[in-house]
PDB file of N, CA, C and O in Angstrom:
ATOM      1  N   MET A   1      -3.560  -9.192 -28.330  1.00  0.00           N
ATOM      2  CA  MET A   1      -3.335  -8.032 -29.494  1.00  0.00           C
ATOM      3  C   MET A   1      -4.358  -7.184 -28.830  1.00  0.00           C
ATOM      4  O   MET A   1      -3.891  -6.045 -28.851  1.00  0.00           O
ATOM      5  N   ILE A   2      -5.427  -7.169 -28.297  1.00  0.00           N
ATOM      6  CA  ILE A   2      -5.756  -5.875 -28.011  1.00  0.00           C
ATOM      7  C   ILE A   2      -5.096  -5.656 -26.492  1.00  0.00           C
ATOM      8  O   ILE A   2      -4.857  -4.487 -26.188  1.00  0.00           O
ATOM      9  N   LYS A   3      -4.863  -6.442 -25.758  1.00  0.00           N
ATOM     10  CA  LYS A   3      -3.284  -5.655 -25.277  1.00  0.00           C
ATOM     11  C   LYS A   3      -2.422  -4.872 -25.501  1.00  0.00           C
ATOM     12  O   LYS A   3      -1.889  -4.021 -24.789  1.00  0.00           O
ATOM     13  N   TYR A   4      -2.249  -5.226 -26.733  1.00  0.00           N
ATOM     14  CA  TYR A   4      -0.799  -4.700 -27.402  1.00  0.00           C
ATOM     15  C   TYR A   4      -1.455  -3.048 -27.769  1.00  0.00           C
ATOM     16  O   TYR A   4      -0.571  -2.197 -27.674  1.00  0.00           O
ATOM     17  N   TYR A   5      -2.553  -2.603 -28.082  1.00  0.00           N
ATOM     18  CA  TYR A   5      -3.325  -1.769 -28.753  1.00  0.00           C
ATOM     19  C   TYR A   5      -3.148  -1.451 -27.675  1.00  0.00           C
ATOM     20  O   TYR A   5      -2.103  -0.812 -27.548  1.00  0.00           O
ATOM     21  N   PHE A   6      -4.051  -1.693 -26.218  1.00  0.00           N
ATOM     22  CA  PHE A   6      -4.185  -0.623 -24.829  1.00  0.00           C
ATOM     23  C   PHE A   6      -2.852   0.372 -24.994  1.00  0.00           C
ATOM     24  O   PHE A   6      -2.633   1.515 -25.395  1.00  0.00           O
ATOM     25  N   ILE A   7      -2.050  -0.817 -24.413  1.00  0.00           N
ATOM     26  CA  ILE A   7      -0.296  -0.489 -24.291  1.00  0.00           C
ATOM     27  C   ILE A   7       0.265   1.159 -25.531  1.00  0.00           C
ATOM     28  O   ILE A   7       0.757   2.213 -25.127  1.00  0.00           O
ATOM     29  N   GLY A   8      -0.003   0.848 -26.746  1.00  0.00           N
ATOM     30  CA  GLY A   8       0.331   1.536 -27.250  1.00  0.00           C
ATOM     31  C   GLY A   8      -0.636   2.843 -27.510  1.00  0.00           C
ATOM     32  O   GLY A   8      -0.209   3.716 -28.265  1.00  0.00           O
ATOM     33  N   VAL A   9      -1.629   2.960 -27.041  1.00  0.00           N
ATOM     34  CA  VAL A   9      -2.546   3.835 -27.102  1.00  0.00           C
ATOM     35  C   VAL A   9      -2.288   4.864 -25.329  1.00  0.00           C
ATOM     36  O   VAL A   9      -2.880   5.908 -25.056  1.00  0.00           O
ATOM     37  N   ILE A  10      -1.302   4.168 -24.454  1.00  0.00           N
ATOM     38  CA  ILE A  10      -1.108   4.596 -23.733  1.00  0.00           C
ATOM     39  C   ILE A  10       0.361   5.339 -24.037  1.00  0.00           C
ATOM     40  O   ILE A  10       0.724   6.390 -23.508  1.00  0.00           O
ATOM     41  N   ILE A  11       1.051   4.628 -24.919  1.00  0.00           N
ATOM     42  CA  ILE A  11       2.043   5.590 -25.185  1.00  0.00           C
ATOM     43  C   ILE A  11       2.390   6.755 -25.993  1.00  0.00           C
ATOM     44  O   ILE A  11       3.226   7.649 -26.121  1.00  0.00           O
ATOM     45  N   LEU A  12       0.788   6.045 -26.704  1.00  0.00           N
ATOM     46  CA  LEU A  12       0.542   7.506 -27.596  1.00  0.00           C
ATOM     47  C   LEU A  12      -0.184   8.692 -26.742  1.00  0.00           C
ATOM     48  O   LEU A  12      -0.309   9.559 -27.608  1.00  0.00           O
ATOM     49  N   ILE A  13      -0.632   9.130 -25.764  1.00  0.00           N
ATOM     50  CA  ILE A  13      -1.305   9.538 -24.415  1.00  0.00           C
ATOM     51  C   ILE A  13       0.182  10.418 -23.952  1.00  0.00           C
ATOM     52  O   ILE A  13       0.387  11.629 -24.039  1.00  0.00           O
ATOM     53  N   SER A  14       0.958   9.501 -23.520  1.00  0.00           N
ATOM     54  CA  SER A  14       1.783   9.477 -22.562  1.00  0.00           C
ATOM     55  C   SER A  14       2.508  10.912 -23.770  1.00  0.00           C
ATOM     56  O   SER A  14       2.288  12.124 -23.761  1.00  0.00           O
ATOM     57  N   ALA A  15       3.434  10.020 -24.725  1.00  0.00           N
ATOM     58  CA  ALA A  15       4.007  11.187 -25.788  1.00  0.00           C
ATOM     59  C   ALA A  15       3.234  12.542 -26.360  1.00  0.00           C
ATOM     60  O   ALA A  15       3.947  13.451 -26.785  1.00  0.00           O
ATOM     61  N   ILE A  16       2.539  12.616 -26.369  1.00  0.00           N
ATOM     62  CA  ILE A  16       1.413  13.441 -26.658  1.00  0.00           C
ATOM     63  C   ILE A  16       1.486  14.873 -25.111  1.00  0.00           C
ATOM     64  O   ILE A  16       1.950  16.013 -25.088  1.00  0.00           O
ATOM     65  N   LEU A  17       1.032  14.328 -24.433  1.00  0.00           N
ATOM     66  CA  LEU A  17       1.773  15.020 -22.860  1.00  0.00           C
ATOM     67  C   LEU A  17       3.156  15.169 -22.887  1.00  0.00           C
ATOM     68  O   LEU A  17       3.657  16.282 -22.724  1.00  0.00           O
ATOM     69  N   ALA A  18       3.864  14.124 -23.083  1.00  0.00           N
ATOM     70  CA  ALA A  18       5.364  14.880 -22.785  1.00  0.00           C
ATOM     71  C   ALA A  18       5.591  16.135 -23.516  1.00  0.00           C
ATOM     72  O   ALA A  18       5.737  17.253 -23.022  1.00  0.00           O
ATOM     73  N   ASN A  19       5.603  15.746 -24.978  1.00  0.00           N
ATOM     74  CA  ASN A  19       5.615  17.177 -26.309  1.00  0.00           C
ATOM     75  C   ASN A  19       4.969  17.706 -25.771  1.00  0.00           C
ATOM     76  O   ASN A  19       5.079  18.623 -26.585  1.00  0.00           O
ATOM     77  N   ILE A  20       3.926  18.293 -24.713  1.00  0.00           N
ATOM     78  CA  ILE A  20       3.097  19.545 -24.526  1.00  0.00           C
ATOM     79  C   ILE A  20       3.941  19.937 -23.449  1.00  0.00           C
ATOM     80  O   ILE A  20       4.506  20.964 -23.825  1.00  0.00           O
ATOM     81  N   ILE A  21       4.340  19.618 -22.214  1.00  0.00           N
ATOM     82  CA  ILE A  21       4.857  19.671 -21.461  1.00  0.00           C
ATOM     83  C   ILE A  21       6.241  19.744 -21.913  1.00  0.00           C
ATOM     84  O   ILE A  21       6.831  20.750 -21.517  1.00  0.00           O
ATOM     85  N   ALA A  22       6.623  19.287 -22.324  1.00  0.00           N
ATOM     86  CA  ALA A  22       8.205  19.753 -23.223  1.00  0.00           C
ATOM     87  C   ALA A  22       7.724  21.663 -23.679  1.00  0.00           C
ATOM     88  O   ALA A  22       7.956  22.712 -23.078  1.00  0.00           O
ATOM     89  N   ALA A  23       7.333  21.508 -24.380  1.00  0.00           N
ATOM     90  CA  ALA A  23       7.078  22.802 -25.180  1.00  0.00           C
ATOM     91  C   ALA A  23       6.823  23.907 -24.426  1.00  0.00           C
ATOM     92  O   ALA A  23       7.340  25.013 -24.588  1.00  0.00           O
ATOM     93  N   LYS A  24       5.927  23.565 -23.505  1.00  0.00           N
ATOM     94  CA  LYS A  24       5.190  24.580 -22.265  1.00  0.00           C
ATOM     95  C   LYS A  24       6.359  25.539 -21.320  1.00  0.00           C
ATOM     96  O   LYS A  24       6.356  26.744 -21.068  1.00  0.00           O
ATOM     97  N   ILE A  25       7.804  23.911 -20.745  1.00  0.00           N
ATOM     98  CA  ILE A  25       8.658  24.376 -20.676  1.00  0.00           C
ATOM     99  C   ILE A  25      10.084  25.018 -21.707  1.00  0.00           C
ATOM    100  O   ILE A  25      11.229  25.426 -21.516  1.00  0.00           O
ATOM    101  N   GLY A  26       9.749  24.935 -22.115  1.00  0.00           N
ATOM    102  CA  GLY A  26      10.750  25.476 -23.366  1.00  0.00           C
ATOM    103  C   GLY A  26      11.993  24.725 -23.666  1.00  0.00           C
ATOM    104  O   GLY A  26      13.181  25.041 -23.733  1.00  0.00           O
ATOM    105  N   LEU A  27      11.091  23.239 -23.880  1.00  0.00           N
ATOM    106  CA  LEU A  27      12.519  22.007 -24.827  1.00  0.00           C
ATOM    107  C   LEU A  27      12.109  22.137 -25.690  1.00  0.00           C
ATOM    108  O   LEU A  27      11.117  22.787 -26.021  1.00  0.00           O
ATOM    109  N   LYS A  28      13.173  21.208 -26.546  1.00  0.00           N
ATOM    110  CA  LYS A  28      12.554  21.201 -28.144  1.00  0.00           C
ATOM    111  C   LYS A  28      11.615  19.932 -28.119  1.00  0.00           C
ATOM    112  O   LYS A  28      11.151  19.253 -27.204  1.00  0.00           O
ATOM    113  N   THR A  29      11.550  19.901 -29.071  1.00  0.00           N
ATOM    114  CA  THR A  29      10.772  18.271 -29.066  1.00  0.00           C
ATOM    115  C   THR A  29      11.317  17.439 -30.247  1.00  0.00           C
ATOM    116  O   THR A  29      12.514  17.622 -30.467  1.00  0.00           O
ATOM    117  N   TRP A  30      10.662  16.536 -31.077  1.00  0.00           N
ATOM    118  CA  TRP A  30      11.821  16.055 -32.054  1.00  0.00           C
ATOM    119  C   TRP A  30      11.108  16.688 -33.118  1.00  0.00           C
ATOM    120  O   TRP A  30      12.036  16.894 -33.899  1.00  0.00           O
ATOM    121  N   TYR A  31      10.319  17.031 -33.544  1.00  0.00           N
ATOM    122  CA  TYR A  31       9.845  17.743 -34.624  1.00  0.00           C
ATOM    123  C   TYR A  31      10.514  18.641 -34.915  1.00  0.00           C
ATOM    124  O   TYR A  31      10.789  18.943 -36.076  1.00  0.00           O
ATOM    125  N   ASP A  32      11.063  19.490 -33.465  1.00  0.00           N
ATOM    126  CA  ASP A  32      11.616  20.812 -33.279  1.00  0.00           C
ATOM    127  C   ASP A  32      13.363  20.317 -33.748  1.00  0.00           C
ATOM    128  O   ASP A  32      14.016  21.138 -34.392  1.00  0.00           O
ATOM    129  N   PHE A  33      14.018  18.932 -33.365  1.00  0.00           N
ATOM    130  CA  PHE A  33      15.243  18.601 -33.745  1.00  0.00           C
ATOM    131  C   PHE A  33      14.972  18.601 -35.452  1.00  0.00           C
ATOM    132  O   PHE A  33      15.504  19.474 -36.138  1.00  0.00           O
ATOM    133  N   LEU A  34      14.216  17.687 -35.988  1.00  0.00           N
ATOM    134  CA  LEU A  34      14.288  17.889 -37.292  1.00  0.00           C
ATOM    135  C   LEU A  34      14.786  18.863 -37.838  1.00  0.00           C
ATOM    136  O   LEU A  34      15.771  18.934 -38.572  1.00  0.00           O
ATOM    137  N   ASN A  35      13.850  19.907 -37.348  1.00  0.00           N
ATOM    138  CA  ASN A  35      13.802  21.030 -38.374  1.00  0.00           C
ATOM    139  C   ASN A  35      15.219  21.778 -38.064  1.00  0.00           C
ATOM    140  O   ASN A  35      15.560  22.547 -38.963  1.00  0.00           O
ATOM    141  N   THR A  36      16.110  21.689 -36.943  1.00  0.00           N
ATOM    142  CA  THR A  36      17.684  22.182 -37.096  1.00  0.00           C
ATOM    143  C   THR A  36      18.448  21.468 -37.507  1.00  0.00           C
ATOM    144  O   THR A  36      19.626  21.820 -37.445  1.00  0.00           O
ATOM    145  N   ILE A  37      18.088  20.071 -38.143  1.00  0.00           N
ATOM    146  CA  ILE A  37      19.344  19.435 -38.882  1.00  0.00           C
ATOM    147  C   ILE A  37      18.533  19.953 -40.219  1.00  0.00           C
ATOM    148  O   ILE A  37      19.382  19.510 -40.993  1.00  0.00           O
ATOM    149  N   ASN A  38      17.388  20.646 -41.253  1.00  0.00           N
ATOM    150  CA  ASN A  38      17.272  21.309 -42.262  1.00  0.00           C
ATOM    151  C   ASN A  38      17.767  22.677 -41.780  1.00  0.00           C
ATOM    152  O   ASN A  38      18.626  23.001 -42.600  1.00  0.00           O
ATOM    153  N   ASN A  39      17.670  23.476 -41.014  1.00  0.00           N
ATOM    154  CA  ASN A  39      18.108  24.811 -40.962  1.00  0.00           C
ATOM    155  C   ASN A  39      19.925  25.520 -40.199  1.00  0.00           C
ATOM    156  O   ASN A  39      20.455  26.628 -40.114  1.00  0.00           O
ATOM    157  N   GLY A  40      20.340  23.914 -39.754  1.00  0.00           N
ATOM    158  CA  GLY A  40      21.560  24.092 -39.278  1.00  0.00           C
ATOM    159  C   GLY A  40      21.654  25.120 -37.703  1.00  0.00           C
ATOM    160  O   GLY A  40      22.536  25.819 -37.203  1.00  0.00           O
ATOM    161  N   SER A  41      20.207  24.739 -37.302  1.00  0.00           N
ATOM    162  CA  SER A  41      20.284  25.426 -35.669  1.00  0.00           C
ATOM    163  C   SER A  41      20.889  24.915 -34.731  1.00  0.00           C
ATOM    164  O   SER A  41      21.542  23.897 -34.960  1.00  0.00           O
ATOM    165  N   SER A  42      20.850  25.484 -33.361  1.00  0.00           N
ATOM    166  CA  SER A  42      21.597  24.275 -33.104  1.00  0.00           C
ATOM    167  C   SER A  42      20.698  24.468 -31.449  1.00  0.00           C
ATOM    168  O   SER A  42      19.900  25.387 -31.266  1.00  0.00           O
ATOM    169  N   LEU A  43      20.983  23.567 -30.532  1.00  0.00           N
ATOM    170  CA  LEU A  43      20.275  22.779 -29.638  1.00  0.00           C
ATOM    171  C   LEU A  43      20.733  23.233 -28.492  1.00  0.00           C
ATOM    172  O   LEU A  43      21.801  23.835 -28.613  1.00  0.00           O
ATOM    173  N   SER A  44      20.232  23.151 -27.211  1.00  0.00           N
ATOM    174  CA  SER A  44      21.198  23.083 -25.942  1.00  0.00           C
ATOM    175  C   SER A  44      21.071  21.884 -25.240  1.00  0.00           C
ATOM    176  O   SER A  44      19.963  21.360 -25.357  1.00  0.00           O
ATOM    177  N   THR A  45      22.092  21.147 -24.366  1.00  0.00           N
ATOM    178  CA  THR A  45      22.725  20.235 -23.819  1.00  0.00           C
ATOM    179  C   THR A  45      21.690  19.704 -23.602  1.00  0.00           C
ATOM    180  O   THR A  45      21.282  18.655 -24.101  1.00  0.00           O
ATOM    181  N   PHE A  46      20.989  20.615 -22.569  1.00  0.00           N
ATOM    182  CA  PHE A  46      19.690  20.342 -21.623  1.00  0.00           C
ATOM    183  C   PHE A  46      18.444  19.700 -22.968  1.00  0.00           C
ATOM    184  O   PHE A  46      17.717  18.801 -22.546  1.00  0.00           O
ATOM    185  N   ASP A  47      18.190  20.160 -24.594  1.00  0.00           N
ATOM    186  CA  ASP A  47      17.365  19.403 -25.048  1.00  0.00           C
ATOM    187  C   ASP A  47      18.071  18.132 -25.777  1.00  0.00           C
ATOM    188  O   ASP A  47      17.332  17.252 -26.219  1.00  0.00           O
ATOM    189  N   TYR A  48      19.522  18.007 -25.919  1.00  0.00           N
ATOM    190  CA  TYR A  48      19.660  16.748 -26.049  1.00  0.00           C
ATOM    191  C   TYR A  48      19.508  15.580 -24.878  1.00  0.00           C
ATOM    192  O   TYR A  48      19.106  14.467 -25.214  1.00  0.00           O
ATOM    193  N   ILE A  49      19.798  15.828 -23.676  1.00  0.00           N
ATOM    194  CA  ILE A  49      19.437  15.081 -22.554  1.00  0.00           C
ATOM    195  C   ILE A  49      18.083  14.892 -22.398  1.00  0.00           C
ATOM    196  O   ILE A  49      17.912  13.796 -21.865  1.00  0.00           O
ATOM    197  N   TRP A  50      16.942  15.506 -22.636  1.00  0.00           N
ATOM    198  CA  TRP A  50      15.831  15.472 -22.796  1.00  0.00           C
ATOM    199  C   TRP A  50      14.791  14.689 -24.373  1.00  0.00           C
ATOM    200  O   TRP A  50      13.721  14.084 -24.424  1.00  0.00           O
ATOM    201  N   LEU A  51      15.529  15.003 -25.150  1.00  0.00           N
ATOM    202  CA  LEU A  51      15.260  14.319 -25.975  1.00  0.00           C
ATOM    203  C   LEU A  51      15.798  12.785 -26.424  1.00  0.00           C
ATOM    204  O   LEU A  51      15.188  11.842 -26.929  1.00  0.00           O
ATOM    205  N   PHE A  52      17.118  12.938 -26.046  1.00  0.00           N
ATOM    206  CA  PHE A  52      17.704  10.917 -26.270  1.00  0.00           C
ATOM    207  C   PHE A  52      17.828  10.380 -25.192  1.00  0.00           C
ATOM    208  O   PHE A  52      18.204   9.209 -25.253  1.00  0.00           O
ATOM    209  N   ALA A  53      17.523  11.100 -23.470  1.00  0.00           N
ATOM    210  CA  ALA A  53      17.636  10.033 -22.032  1.00  0.00           C
ATOM    211  C   ALA A  53      16.274  10.418 -21.980  1.00  0.00           C
ATOM    212  O   ALA A  53      15.873  10.251 -23.132  1.00  0.00           O
ATOM    213  N   LEU A  54      15.562  10.740 -21.453  1.00  0.00           N
ATOM    214  CA  LEU A  54      14.786  11.886 -20.678  1.00  0.00           C
ATOM    215  C   LEU A  54      12.917  10.979 -21.688  1.00  0.00           C
ATOM    216  O   LEU A  54      12.169  10.024 -21.481  1.00  0.00           O
ATOM    217  N   TYR A  55      13.039  11.993 -22.608  1.00  0.00           N
ATOM    218  CA  TYR A  55      11.948  11.312 -22.909  1.00  0.00           C
ATOM    219  C   TYR A  55      11.908   9.963 -23.408  1.00  0.00           C
ATOM    220  O   TYR A  55      10.755   9.572 -23.232  1.00  0.00           O
ATOM    221  N   PRO A  56      12.593   9.068 -23.940  1.00  0.00           N
ATOM    222  CA  PRO A  56      12.918   7.883 -23.988  1.00  0.00           C
ATOM    223  C   PRO A  56      12.242   6.938 -22.600  1.00  0.00           C
ATOM    224  O   PRO A  56      11.458   6.013 -22.391  1.00  0.00           O
ATOM    225  N   PHE A  57      12.786   7.507 -22.157  1.00  0.00           N
ATOM    226  CA  PHE A  57      12.722   6.884 -20.172  1.00  0.00           C
ATOM    227  C   PHE A  57      10.926   7.157 -20.291  1.00  0.00           C
ATOM    228  O   PHE A  57      10.128   6.219 -20.293  1.00  0.00           O
ATOM    229  N   THR A  58      10.652   8.144 -20.355  1.00  0.00           N
ATOM    230  CA  THR A  58       9.698   8.644 -20.299  1.00  0.00           C
ATOM    231  C   THR A  58       8.398   7.765 -21.057  1.00  0.00           C
ATOM    232  O   THR A  58       7.416   7.309 -20.471  1.00  0.00           O
ATOM    233  N   LEU A  59       8.627   7.696 -22.175  1.00  0.00           N
ATOM    234  CA  LEU A  59       7.725   6.457 -23.268  1.00  0.00           C
ATOM    235  C   LEU A  59       8.191   4.918 -21.940  1.00  0.00           C
ATOM    236  O   LEU A  59       7.448   4.408 -21.100  1.00  0.00           O
ATOM    237  N   GLY A  60       9.329   4.662 -22.191  1.00  0.00           N
ATOM    238  CA  GLY A  60      10.023   3.222 -21.071  1.00  0.00           C
ATOM    239  C   GLY A  60       8.177   3.279 -20.096  1.00  0.00           C
ATOM    240  O   GLY A  60       7.082   2.754 -20.297  1.00  0.00           O
ATOM    241  N   LEU A  61       8.681   4.098 -19.193  1.00  0.00           N
ATOM    242  CA  LEU A  61       7.857   3.995 -18.094  1.00  0.00           C
ATOM    243  C   LEU A  61       5.862   4.088 -18.491  1.00  0.00           C
ATOM    244  O   LEU A  61       5.008   3.482 -17.844  1.00  0.00           O
ATOM    245  N   SER A  62       5.555   5.139 -19.863  1.00  0.00           N
ATOM    246  CA  SER A  62       4.633   4.954 -19.726  1.00  0.00           C
ATOM    247  C   SER A  62       4.458   3.087 -20.094  1.00  0.00           C
ATOM    248  O   SER A  62       3.366   2.622 -19.770  1.00  0.00           O
ATOM    249  N   VAL A  63       5.319   2.253 -20.632  1.00  0.00           N
ATOM    250  CA  VAL A  63       4.913   0.695 -20.764  1.00  0.00           C
ATOM    251  C   VAL A  63       4.224   0.629 -20.269  1.00  0.00           C
ATOM    252  O   VAL A  63       3.028   0.494 -20.527  1.00  0.00           O
ATOM    253  N   LYS A  64       5.164   0.762 -18.738  1.00  0.00           N
ATOM    254  CA  LYS A  64       5.602  -0.035 -17.797  1.00  0.00           C
ATOM    255  C   LYS A  64       3.697   0.057 -16.881  1.00  0.00           C
ATOM    256  O   LYS A  64       3.106  -0.748 -16.161  1.00  0.00           O
ATOM    257  N   PHE A  65       3.303   1.515 -17.443  1.00  0.00           N
ATOM    258  CA  PHE A  65       2.013   2.214 -16.537  1.00  0.00           C
ATOM    259  C   PHE A  65       1.286   1.511 -17.491  1.00  0.00           C
ATOM    260  O   PHE A  65       0.487   0.765 -16.923  1.00  0.00           O
ATOM    261  N   GLY A  66       1.231   1.441 -18.620  1.00  0.00           N
ATOM    262  CA  GLY A  66       0.028   0.296 -19.549  1.00  0.00           C
ATOM    263  C   GLY A  66      -0.273  -0.917 -18.634  1.00  0.00           C
ATOM    264  O   GLY A  66      -1.303  -1.180 -18.013  1.00  0.00           O
ATOM    265  N   LEU A  67       1.131  -1.715 -18.734  1.00  0.00           N
ATOM    266  CA  LEU A  67       1.023  -3.052 -18.249  1.00  0.00           C
ATOM    267  C   LEU A  67       0.155  -3.008 -16.908  1.00  0.00           C
ATOM    268  O   LEU A  67      -0.891  -3.653 -16.841  1.00  0.00           O
ATOM    269  N   ILE A  68       0.611  -2.238 -15.852  1.00  0.00           N
ATOM    270  CA  ILE A  68       0.481  -1.927 -14.832  1.00  0.00           C
ATOM    271  C   ILE A  68      -1.252  -2.150 -14.468  1.00  0.00           C
ATOM    272  O   ILE A  68      -1.879  -2.962 -13.788  1.00  0.00           O
ATOM    273  N   LEU A  69      -1.684  -0.749 -15.470  1.00  0.00           N
ATOM    274  CA  LEU A  69      -2.924  -0.454 -15.496  1.00  0.00           C
ATOM    275  C   LEU A  69      -3.384  -1.850 -16.523  1.00  0.00           C
ATOM    276  O   LEU A  69      -4.271  -2.457 -15.923  1.00  0.00           O
ATOM    277  N   TRP A  70      -3.066  -2.515 -17.832  1.00  0.00           N
ATOM    278  CA  TRP A  70      -4.336  -4.114 -17.975  1.00  0.00           C
ATOM    279  C   TRP A  70      -4.081  -4.770 -17.108  1.00  0.00           C
ATOM    280  O   TRP A  70      -4.896  -5.669 -16.903  1.00  0.00           O
ATOM    281  N   ASP A  71      -3.224  -4.715 -16.438  1.00  0.00           N
ATOM    282  CA  ASP A  71      -2.972  -6.142 -14.926  1.00  0.00           C
ATOM    283  C   ASP A  71      -4.513  -5.432 -14.535  1.00  0.00           C
ATOM    284  O   ASP A  71      -5.466  -6.120 -14.901  1.00  0.00           O
ATOM    285  N   LYS A  72      -4.790  -4.390 -13.972  1.00  0.00           N
ATOM    286  CA  LYS A  72      -5.237  -3.655 -12.595  1.00  0.00           C
ATOM    287  C   LYS A  72      -7.266  -4.185 -13.491  1.00  0.00           C
ATOM    288  O   LYS A  72      -8.270  -4.660 -12.962  1.00  0.00           O
ATOM    289  N   LEU A  73      -6.992  -3.796 -14.823  1.00  0.00           N
ATOM    290  CA  LEU A  73      -8.218  -3.800 -15.451  1.00  0.00           C
ATOM    291  C   LEU A  73      -8.676  -4.789 -15.895  1.00  0.00           C
ATOM    292  O   LEU A  73      -9.854  -4.949 -15.574  1.00  0.00           O
ATOM    293  N   PHE A  74      -8.206  -5.639 -16.584  1.00  0.00           N
ATOM    294  CA  PHE A  74      -8.340  -7.004 -17.215  1.00  0.00           C
ATOM    295  C   PHE A  74      -7.820  -8.254 -16.362  1.00  0.00           C
ATOM    296  O   PHE A  74      -7.902  -9.392 -16.822  1.00  0.00           O
TER     297      PHE A  74
END
């Protein structure tokens, strides 16, 4: 169970960092995406690519990183 908690923390840290970086380079985050639904504004094509392809891929890589780190540390 501790292993899953450890990997969850790695995913959380990765998600926070990915959202900070996305905001710094002008990409929309999931919070922005949900706001566009409410106010009717639009997103760019690259925002959709980021939100539905690159962001999930980044989080998937963080799982792999967490597993590798777990095996190295414990």
